[in-house]
N, C-alpha and C positions, 0 to 999 in steps of 0.2 A: 236317493239318500243323502240326508244332509251331512254335512261334514262336520268334525267335531270342533268345539269352540276353541277360538285362538286362546293361548295362555299367555299372559302378562306379569312380569315381575316388578313389582312396586319397590324402590329402594328409598325410603322416607324416613329420617329420624326424629320428624315430628309425629307424635302420637294422633294429634288432632287432623294434621292433614292426610297422615297415612290411611285413617280410618275413613276420612271423606272419599279419598281416591278408590279405596277398597271398595266401598259400598256402591259408589257412583259405578265401576266398571263391572261389579258382579251383577247389578241390575241391567247392565247390557248383554249379559250372558257371557261374558268373558270368565275363562279360569284364573284365578288370582293367589299369586304367593306374594308375601311383603317381607322384606327385610329391614332392620332398623339402621345398618350401615353398610359400608362396601365390603367388610370381611364376612359378615353372616351373608350377604348376597352371593359372594365366591362359594361359600358352603353349599347354598339352595342349587347354585347354578352346576355343581358337580352332581347333583341328584336330578335335576331336571332342566333341560334347555328351553327356556321360553320363546315364543315368537315375536315378543316386542320386551323392552326394559324401559320403564319410566323412572328417570333416576334424578334424584334430588343432587346438589352439589356440595352445600355446606353441612359438613357430616363429621363425626368424630372417627378417629383413627384412620379413615380413608376417604377422601373427599371425591365427588362424583368425577371430576376431570380424571384423575389418577385410577380409578376404578374402570373407566370408559378406555383410557389408552391401555390399561392390562388386557383388557377383554379383545380389544383389536389385534393383540399380539398372540393370540392363540387361534389355532386353525378352526376349531370346533365350535368357537364363540364369537368369532370375528363378524360374521354375517348377521347378528342379530342386531336389528335396528334399534337404534338407544335415542330416547326423546328426554332431553334435559327439562326440568321443571323447577324453577328457582326464583328466590326473591332477588338474585343479583339482575338487574334489567339494563346495564350499560353495554355498550357496544362490544367493548373489550371482553366481557364475559361471554357473551353470544360467540364472538370469533373463536374465544379458546374452546367452547364447547364443541363448534364445528371443527376445530383442528383436533379435537382430541377423538373425532370420529362420530361425534353425535350427528342424526339426521335432521332434527328440528330442536327448537328451544321455547318453551313455554315461561311466561314469566308469572309469578305469584303477586297478588292473588288472581287465582285462574277462574275462568269462567267454564264451567263443566261442558257446555255445548262445544266449546272450542277445543277443549282436551279430548272430548269424544270424535270430533270431525277430524282432527289431526292424527288421533290413534287408528282411527279407520282408514284414512289415506295411506299411512304407511305400511299398515297391514296388507291394504291391497296391493301396494306397490311390491312389498316383499313376496305376496303369492305370485303376482306376474313374473317376477323375477325367477322364482324357482320353476314356474312354468315353462319359463323359457329356457332355463338350465336344463331342465329334463328333455325338452324339444330338442336341445342343441346335443344332449347326450344320445337321444334316439337318432337322430341325425348320423352323429358319428359312428353308432353302431352300424347304420345301414350302408355308410359309405365304406366301412370296413369290410362288410359283406360285399359290396359290389367290387372293391379292389380285390378281395379273395378271389371271386368270380371271374374278374379279367386274366388274373395270374392264372387261375385253372385252364383257361382257353387260349390264353395268348402267351408267347415268350414274355418272359419277365421284363427285359429292355423294352419291348415294344408296349407291354402295358403300362410301364412307368411313363413313357412318353405320352401315351394316349390320355392318362391322368393328369399330368402336367399340362400338356398343350392342347388336348382336344383332338389331336389328330395324330398320325404317325407317317412319317416321309418314307415314302418307297426308297428302297436302295438296291443297289446291284452288289452282289457278292460274287467274287470271281472264283473262290475256292471253296467248295463246298460237296458233300455227298449225301446223295438221295436214295432212300430206299424204299420200295414199294413191298408191302407184305399182303399175299392173299391167301385166304383159306380156302384149300381145296374142297369141291363138291359141297360147299355150303349152302347154296341154293336150293340144292337137291335134298339136303338133309334138313333143311328149315320147313320144308313143306310137311314134313312127318312128325316135327316137334312140337311141344305145346309152347305158346308164346313165354311164358314165364321160364322155361327151359331154355330156350333159345337165347333169349337176352341174358340170362345167367351165364351161359357159356361165354357168349362174346365178352361179357363183363369180367369174367375170369381171365381170358385170355388176353384182352387188351389192358387190363391192369396189370398182368404180369409184363407184357410187353413194355408196357411205360416204366416199370419198376427197371428193367434191364436197359432200355435206353438212356433213363436219367443216370444210372450207375456209371453209364460210360460218355455222359455229358452230350448225350444227343437229345433232339426235342421232337417230339410227336406233334406232327402239323394238324392233321385232321384223320378221320375215319369216314370211309363212303361205305354203308353198308358193313360188308366183311372185309373191306381194303383198309390196310393200315398204312399211312404215309409217314416216314420221320426222316429227319435231315440232322446232319452234323455240320457245323460252322454257321450256323444263323440263330439269332442274330449277333451272336459273339464269335469272333474268329476263332479257330481251332486248328493249329498247325497241324496235328494228328487227326484231323477229320476222318481221313480213309480207314486208318487203323481203328478208330473208335467206332466207325459204323460196320466194320467187318466184324468186331467183337460182339457187337449188339446183335447182327443177325445170325452169328453163330449162337449166341446165348439164348435166343429165341428157338432155334432148332433144338438146342439141348433141352429147354424148358420142356417143349411139346414131347420129344422122345422120353423122357421122365414121367410126366404126367399121363401119357398113354399107356404106361405099364400099370396104372392102379385105376384107371377111370374106363366106364363103359363106353362113353363116347370117344371116338378116336378122331383127333383131328390132325391134319396135315397142312403145311403151308408150301406156297411158291414165293419166293423172293428174287427181286432184282435190284441191283445197284449200279450206280454211275456217278462219276465224279465230274464238275466242270461249274460253270458260272450259272448263277440263277437271279432273278429279282423278286425280292420279297416285298410285301405290303398289305395293308389292311383293305379289304373289299366289304362294303356295306357300311351304312351309317347308322341303322338301328341296331342290327344284328351283327356283330363285329365278327369277322374271319379273316386271320393272317394267313394268306397264302403266299406259295410260291409258282413261278413261271418260268418257262424257257424251255430250252431244247435238252437241259440236262435232266428235267423232271419228265419230259415225254420219253425220252431215252431209257431212263430206270422202269417207267411203265412197262414199255415194251419189252426189256429184258425180265421183266417177271411175268408177262405172257409167254414168253418162249422159255421159262423155266421149267422143271419138273419137280414133282412133290418132295418136300424136304430137302431142297436144294437151293444154293444160292449161285442165280447166274451174274456173273459180273461183265463188264464192258473190258475192253483191250487196256482203257485208259486205268481202270481200275487195278488190273492186273500189273501194268507197268510199274504202278506206285506200290503194290504190295508184294511183289513176286520174292523180294528177299527176306520177307518176314512170315508169310503166309504160305500153305501149300495149295496148288490148283490142280484142277484135272488138264487132261490134253485139251487144245484149242479146238473150239467147234466152229464151222464155217456155217452161218445162218443168214438168209434174207430176213431182213428186217423193213417193215412198212415205212416207207419215205426215206430209208436209209440205204437200201440195197444191201449187197453183201457186207456181213460184220462178223468179226472174230469175237467170239465170247469164250468164258471159261466158267467152270464151276467152283467157287470158293469151299476148299474143304477143311481148313483149321490153320492154326498157328504151327509154324515150325518148331519142332523142339530139339533140344543139343545144341 
């Protein structure tokens, strides 16, 4: 499909020259409008913005230099290429034309072939500039999409560092709380559910968990099947990381209890929590994953495995940090893989009164 012909505004006070230019350009297929002086040109420009202006200099009421300077001050007109066409042919006049914002200068008497060649060149440059601007706009849109995607899968500070530097420096975080959440009997239930129902349920549960975690300034690190890993104190320090994670875990239990009252599918979770140091960093070069490592992560995972449905199993360290603010069960002595005999507690809620 051919593009529509370019439009040109001819501003020329000489009827003879104006007619010659209009006829010449119309024969080449351009859409032409003509004005006898600068003020008339301004009226036409309010009605339609041309692709190029062919502008005489010596005109009554408003000369070409003044009109060009005025156009360059208006955001919707400043990008229109202006070619001066004038009988003034000294260097000073030409320099004044370029200083006013013109892209070219043709002296009278003009040669038709020269006029057409220069108009064609500047229209082509203008089209290329617009194509470049559109490509830059599209690149900007895609960049925003990429940045938004990174912010969805990575913590904000990590994503920002990755966008600015192209890499993220691994860090050791001394005081964080890690929480593992696992859906009870999910694998067995998955075998009897349609794929769309299964994924729909996971989406509802994990979206709710994300909302609860975010409200308490916690960060979801990743999901592995039906397992949900979140942390508080990474990558931004949080002196209340233990309390925040406790409120998050309790909020998840509350959400499920309320949801189970009104839904056919009933879900329960086991939760494990532990506090301590971890190392955080990006794994991978094409598919980025910000992950955490260390004994604190392993401990939280084992606490989850030793928990019971709809309970939050916490370490002695978490109990020590929260016992004045939260209510716990009596201690339990358990044998933990790689840790031997450990004392754990079930987190039951916040103290009242």
